[in-house]
Phi, psi and omega in degrees: 000136182287163178298323179298318178292322178297318179296320181293319179296322179295317179297318181295319180294321179297314180298319180297321181295317181295321181294335182272351181282147177287154179308319180298322180293318181294321178297316179297319179296319180298316177297318183296318180295315179298320178297314179296317178298319178295321179298319180298313182294317181290342179274350179286148180303330181293341179278346185244156177288325178216138180063217178210161183274130174306146187300325181296322178287325177294320178294320179296315182293318180295319177297316180297325179286310180297322178275009179043053182262299179104356174292136183227147177256345174225152179293118184301317182294313186278324189273314189276141176286168175307325179292317179297321178294322177294321178296317179299319178297319178296316180298323178295314181294313177298318180290323181290316180288329181102151184299313185291327179296314180293317179299320179296318181294323178295316180299315178296323183295327182265003174081023180269142178288147179269120184282171179296319178300317180292327178292325176296321177295319180296321180296319178294316184290325183267356180058048179256162184274335182220168182267000182291127176071021184293318181294318179295321176298318181297315178299318180296322177300313180295314180297316180299314181303310182296322180292312181296314179296325179295314180296315180295320180297322180293316180296315182293323178299315179297322180291322181278347186302315178295335183274315188248338185073168178275147004267358183301322179297324177294315179299318179293320181296313181295312183303310183286334174293316180292314182296321182286313181297325179277002178059037185272314179088002175290141177223162179246018178265339181094338180223037183056229186246028183299329180289348182247024183301327181257010184264113187290328180293307180299316181299310184292322178295309182297316180294324177296318178298315181298314181295314179296320179290330184265351182281339181102133183297321180295326178293315179301315180296315179300314182290328178294317182284327183265334176067323184256136181303318183294339182266354184281167179289164180297323178301312179298317180299315181293317180300313180292319180297313180296318182296311180298316180299312180296321180294313181294313180302309182300314182301313182296311183292320178293323179297319180290316184289325187256001187304317183260007180287118183291345181262357181231272188272331186309314182289346184279160173291170181299316178301316179298321178298315180297312180299316180294323177294316177298313180298319182292336177280326181285314193293331175293350179285038175086017185269308174094354174285160174211144176252352172231157182295114183299321182292346181263359180290154179291162181299319178299318180296316182297320180295319178295322177297321178302316179296316180295322178295323179294320179292310176074209185264201181258160180298150177071020181250187176272000184262174181244212183082182180284345176090146184299315182291331176297309177297319180300316180299316180294319180294318178297324180289322178295317176303317180294319180294319178299321180279358180081019179262157180269334185245149174270103182252137180207136181053037178072021178226156179252129178279124181302150182296325180295329176291319178298318178297319181293318179300316179296317180298315181300312182293321179295314180297320182292318177297317179299316179298314181296320180292320179295311183296317179297319178298314180298313182290331176294325179284314188277329187261342178054049179246162178303142185304314184297320178297319180293314179297319179298314180296318180295315182292326178294322179288317180296316181280005185046049183268302179101353173290146181209150176273003176108016187256355187301313183291342181267002180293145175287173179300319178296318180297320180295317179298318179297317178292322178302314181294322180293317178298318179298316179294323179295320182285312181292326179109130182300321181291318179297318178295319181298319180291324182296320185263350181285148178283135181288126180248129180286152179301129181263135180283338184269132173241128183283159179299146180273140174216137185277149173234160180271127176232160176085000000 
C-alpha cells in the first residue's frame, strides 16, 4: 500500500472515530485541543517580554483563558508581550463563546452546510431544548456579543484615554470588554481594578458586562423578543429572579460585613463603599475582577463568596458554577416537599421531575469534585484550609478570584487546578456523560421498596 493510501486510511479512521463519539466527548475534546494550542503559543519567546514561560505555566494560563477563569501564575501585564496578551484575549473570546459557536461561524463563512451531528453538538454546547433555529441563534449570539463588547470597549477607551493615551487606551478598552463579558477576569493593570474602586463608569460598565455575559444568551434573546417579564419562558424567569436576588443579597451583606474593615471598604467614600459592595456581589458570579484586596476580606465574606462562586452564572452563558436555574429548581422542589406537595410549581408552571433529578445530580457531582480537589490540595500544598477551598471553588466556578496563593502552587497543585478549571468550564454533568458508559434502555423495571431517610 502506498504512503498516500495509508494516509487516506488514517484520516478516514480518525473521521470514523470522531463520528462515533458522543457530543459531550467532542465538546470536551474541542476545549482540550484549544487549550493545548494556546499553551504552545504562550510558551514561545514571542509571547513574553523576556525569556519564555515554562510549559506548565503556559498550560495553566491557557486553561484559565479558555475556561474563562482568570487565575494567573504570572502577572499578565508585566510578563506577557502585546502579542501574548492578544493571544490570551483570543483564547478568552473563543472559550467564552464556546467551541461549537466558533466552529459554526467558520463553517457558515466558507459556505458549508451544518450537519445533524453538528446541530446536536450545538444543542449540547448551548444548553437548548431543541435543535430548531440553532444556526440562527448561533449567529445572533456572535452578533450580540460583538455589539455589546464593542459598545463597552468604546466607553472604556474614552475613560482610559486621559490616563494612557491612544492607542494603549483602545487596547485596554477592548481587552477588558472581552474579558468582562466572557467572565474571564484577566486584566492588564497588574492589580485588577483596585485603582477604580470609586470610579462609577468603570464599575458600572464592567459589572454590566459580567451580568450580561453570565445571564445566558437564550435569556437575553427571550427577553429581547418578549420585552415583558410575564411573557418570558419559565427558564428566563427563574434565571432573572435568581440573578437579581443573589445580586441584591450579596451587595447588602458585603456592605454590612466589610463596612468597618480598614483593609477593604473603610477607607472608601460612601459611594465607593456601595460600588465596591455591589462589585463584590457581581464578580463571584464567575468574573474574577476585584476592586478591593480579596486576601484582606473577612472570613465571613470569603465564605459567602465561596457559596456565590459555587452557584455561578446561568446556563448557556460565558460563566461557570452549578448555575442559577439548577439551584432554583432544587430550592423550589425542597419548598414543595416541606409543604407536603409532590410537584415544584413556580410562576404557574410545574418543573418536570427529570429536571429536578438532573439538578440534584449536578450539585452532588460538583460538591464531590470540590471536596476531593480541596482534600488533595490541603495535603500537597500545605496551605490554610480556607485559602485552598477558596482557590478550588474559584477554579471550579471559573471565577478567578484568589487570596494570593495561585503563584505558590506546586506543579502538582497547578495540574490539579487545571483539571478543576476544565471540569468547571465544560460542566460536571457534560464530563460525567462524556466518560460514562452508554447504557441501553432496559425494558425491565424492578419492584419498588421504600427505605427510611432523614
